[in-house]
C-alpha positions as CSV (number, residue, x, y, z in Angstrom):
1,M,-0.1,-0.2,-0.2
2,S,1.8,3.2,-0.7
3,N,2.3,6.1,1.5
4,L,-0.3,8.6,-0.2
5,L,-3.2,5.9,0.2
6,R,-2.3,4.7,3.7
7,N,-2.5,8.5,4.6
8,Q,-5.6,9.2,2.8
9,L,-7.2,5.8,4.5
10,Y,-5.8,7.2,8.1
11,D,-7.1,10.7,7.5
12,L,-10.9,9.5,6.5
13,Q,-12.3,9.8,10.3
14,N,-11.0,11.4,13.3
15,A,-11.7,9.6,16.5
16,Q,-12.6,12.6,17.8
17,Q,-15.8,13.2,15.1
18,R,-17.2,9.6,15.5
19,P,-20.2,9.4,17.6
20,R,-19.3,7.0,21.0
21,T,-21.2,4.5,22.3
22,S,-20.9,3.7,26.1
23,L,-21.6,1.0,28.5
24,I,-21.7,0.8,32.3
25,G,-23.2,-1.7,34.1
26,G,-22.8,-4.0,37.5
27,Y,-21.1,-7.2,37.9
28,R,-22.6,-9.8,40.6
29,E,-21.9,-13.9,40.7
30,H,-20.1,-13.5,37.2
31,K,-23.2,-11.9,35.6
32,L,-23.7,-8.5,33.8
33,M,-26.5,-6.3,35.9
34,V,-28.5,-3.4,35.0
35,P,-26.3,-2.5,31.7
36,M,-27.0,0.8,30.3
37,L,-25.9,1.4,26.7
38,F,-25.8,5.6,25.8
39,E,-24.4,7.6,23.3
40,G,-21.4,10.2,24.4
41,A,-18.9,9.8,27.3
42,C,-19.8,8.9,31.2
43,N,-20.0,11.9,33.4
44,T,-21.3,12.5,37.0
45,E,-24.6,13.2,35.9
46,V,-24.8,9.7,33.7
47,F,-23.2,7.6,36.5
48,N,-25.2,9.1,39.3
49,Q,-28.4,8.4,37.3
50,W,-27.9,4.8,36.6
51,L,-26.6,4.3,40.4
52,E,-29.4,6.0,41.8
53,H,-32.0,4.7,39.5
54,M,-31.2,1.2,38.2
55,L,-28.1,-0.3,40.3
56,L,-28.8,0.5,43.8
57,P,-32.3,-0.6,43.8
58,Q,-31.0,-4.1,42.8
59,L,-28.6,-4.5,45.8
60,A,-28.9,-6.0,49.0
61,S,-28.0,-4.7,51.9
62,G,-24.6,-4.9,53.0
63,S,-23.5,-5.3,49.2
64,V,-20.1,-3.7,48.4
65,L,-19.3,-1.4,45.7
66,V,-16.4,-1.3,43.8
67,L,-15.6,1.8,41.8
68,D,-12.3,2.9,39.8
69,N,-10.8,6.4,40.0
70,A,-12.7,7.8,37.6
71,S,-13.1,11.5,38.3
72,F,-17.2,10.8,38.4
73,H,-16.7,8.5,40.9
74,Q,-15.2,10.8,43.4
75,S,-17.7,13.7,43.2
76,Q,-20.0,14.7,46.2
77,P,-23.0,14.1,44.6
78,T,-21.7,10.2,43.9
79,R,-20.2,10.2,47.5
80,R,-23.4,10.7,49.1
81,L,-25.2,8.0,46.9
82,R,-22.5,5.4,47.7
83,R,-23.8,5.6,51.3
């Protein structure tokens, strides 16, 4: 493949311009639970809506919630929901 063709193919679609589809969900007993598929990147508002209205109602008392260090997991509203 020539350099010219390689550059043309590479330049056809910029990662910043294409739509992003994201998935968040819980994992319990080797199964995905309450998955949510949405367009765009996750943020505090999206995560908290999922946490409050989808995940937390499905968790038993005493369940352990494990989160990574994503900035939206550390927000004050999220911390309040986790309690």
